[in-house]
C-alpha positions in Angstrom: -15.9 10.8 3.8 -14.9 14.2 4.9 -12.0 14.6 2.4 -13.8 13.4 -0.7 -15.5 16.7 -1.6 -12.4 18.8 -0.6 -9.4 17.1 -2.0 -7.7 17.4 -5.4 -5.3 14.3 -5.2 -6.1 11.1 -3.4 -3.4 8.5 -2.8 -4.4 5.4 -1.0 -1.7 3.4 0.9 -3.8 1.2 3.2 -3.3 -2.3 1.8 -7.0 -2.9 2.1 -9.9 -2.9 -0.3 -12.8 -0.4 -0.7 -11.0 2.6 0.6 -12.4 5.0 -2.0 -15.9 3.8 -3.1 -19.0 5.0 -4.8 -20.0 7.5 -2.1 -16.6 9.1 -2.2 -16.4 9.1 -6.0 -19.8 10.8 -6.2 -18.6 13.6 -3.8 -15.4 14.3 -5.5 -14.6 17.5 -7.5 -14.0 17.7 -11.2 -10.5 16.6 -12.3 -9.4 15.0 -9.1 -6.5 12.6 -9.4 -6.9 9.1 -7.8 -4.0 6.8 -7.3 -3.1 3.7 -5.2 0.2 2.9 -3.7 -0.9 0.4 -1.1 -2.5 -2.8 -2.5 -4.0 -4.4 -5.6 -6.4 -2.5 -7.8 -9.2 -2.7 -5.2 -8.4 0.3 -2.9 -10.1 2.7 -5.4 -13.2 1.2 -6.8 -12.1 1.4 -10.4 -14.6 -1.3 -11.4 -17.5 1.0 -10.2 -16.0 3.9 -12.2 -15.8 1.6 -15.4 -19.3 0.6 -15.0 -20.8 4.0 -14.2 -18.8 6.5 -16.3 -20.5 8.0 -19.2 -17.3 8.1 -21.1 -13.6 7.3 -20.7 -10.8 9.6 -21.8 -7.2 8.6 -22.4 -5.7 11.7 -20.7 -2.1 10.7 -21.3 0.0 7.6 -20.7 -1.2 5.8 -17.5 -3.9 8.4 -16.8 -7.5 7.5 -17.6 -10.3 10.0 -17.1 -13.8 8.8 -16.3 -16.5 11.3 -17.4 -19.4 11.1 -15.0 -23.0 11.8 -15.7 -22.8 15.3 -14.3 -19.7 16.1 -16.5 -17.0 15.8 -13.8 -14.0 13.9 -14.8 -12.2 11.6 -12.2 -8.7 10.8 -13.3 -7.2 7.4 -12.3 -3.5 6.7 -12.5 -2.1 3.3 -13.5 -5.6 1.8 -13.8 -5.8 1.9 -10.0 -3.0 -0.6 -9.7 0.1 0.1 -7.6 1.3 3.4 -9.1 5.0 2.9 -8.3 5.0 -0.4 -10.1 2.6 0.3 -12.9 3.8 3.8 -13.7 7.1 4.1 -12.1 10.3 2.2 -11.7 9.1 -0.2 -9.0 10.1 -0.3 -5.3 13.1 1.9 -4.4 16.2 0.2 -3.0 15.5 1.8 0.3 12.5 -0.5 0.7 13.7 -3.5 -1.1 16.9 -3.8 1.0 14.7 -4.4 4.1 12.4 -6.7 2.2 15.3 -8.9 1.0 16.9 -8.7 4.5 13.7 -10.1 6.0 13.6 -12.8 3.3 17.2 -13.9 3.8 16.9 -14.1 7.6 13.6 -16.0 7.3 15.2 -18.4 4.9 18.1 -18.9 7.2 15.7 -19.5 10.1 13.8 -22.1 8.1 17.0 -23.8 7.0 18.1 -24.0 10.7 14.8 -25.2 12.2 12.6 -26.1 9.3 12.9 -29.9 9.4 11.0 -29.9 12.6 8.1 -27.9 11.4 4.9 -29.3 10.0 4.0 -28.3 6.4 2.2 -25.0 6.5 2.5 -21.2 6.1 4.3 -19.4 8.8 4.6 -15.7 9.6 8.0 -14.2 9.7 9.2 -14.4 13.4 8.9 -11.0 15.1 12.6 -11.1 16.1 13.6 -11.2 12.4 11.5 -8.1 11.7 13.0 -6.3 14.7 16.6 -7.2 13.7 16.1 -6.0 10.1 14.6 -2.8 11.4 17.5 -2.3 13.8 20.1 -3.0 11.1 18.4 -0.4 8.9 18.3 2.2 11.6 21.9 1.6 12.4 22.9 1.9 8.8 21.1 5.2 8.6 22.8 6.4 11.9 19.3 6.7 13.5 18.5 5.6 17.1 15.1 5.1 18.7 14.0 4.5 22.2 13.6 1.0 23.4 10.5 -0.4 24.9 10.5 -1.0 28.6 9.7 -4.5 29.8 6.3 -3.1 31.0 5.6 -1.6 27.6 6.5 -4.9 25.9 4.2 -6.8 28.2 1.4 -4.4 27.6 1.7 -4.7 23.8 1.6 -8.5 24.1 -1.9 -8.1 25.5 -3.5 -7.1 22.2 
């Protein structure tokens, strides 16, 4: 709400819907750039823009300008879809290695204990996420503090 009238470039990365909505769009400056790198095309309310723009402009490849009633143009990259996938080259290896690592260890875990599980959807066990994170940090030569037992117990209370 505070940034809408001030910013020139807005990038959503929340993984949630309705992050930039009508009240924000109405407050934004002429020629702002809106893009989403977090979730499906619902972080920025592009549907509202399509329904309420006086006119649409094809600014250049993957950039659509929405001309509002007052003449302001709001520019949306990649139709509000994930910009790195829709306009770029997808996820970088630095992210995918961790994703694939989690998937591989989760499949290994299922292969080892899956027969005893009832049919259903399961979250990836926390220890797998923690192991992949530790492997990544070690590969980068980075170390971090470890939680104390008291901190771990405190965090379990949420």
